[in-house]
C-alpha positions, 0 to 999 in steps of 0.5 A: 548483535548486527545481525539483530539490528538488521533483523529488527530494522527490516521488521520495521520496513516490514510495517510500511506494508500496513498504511497502504492497506489501509488506504486501499480499503478505505479507497475501496470503500469510498469509490464504491459509495461514489459509485453507489451515489453517481452511476453516471460517473462510475467510470471517472471514478473507477480511473480514479480509483484504479490509479490511487490504488496503484500508488497505494500499492507501489508504496506497499511493495517499496516498503516490502522491498526494502525489508528484503533488501535489509535481511539479505545485504547485512 
């Protein structure tokens, strides 16, 4: 029984990867749209995009690591 609950918890922790994936997709679309509207600000927009994508990806990796830890440290 305890192993089943751990696997359920790991699956729920892995769902945390969905949010950053959606966020990076929205961020990419909005930044390319902003660069198309204002090409002179492309370098500033790109820097902000990379910083935001790094934070979002960090959250996704954290959720994945928590899921793996739950599976192997049950």
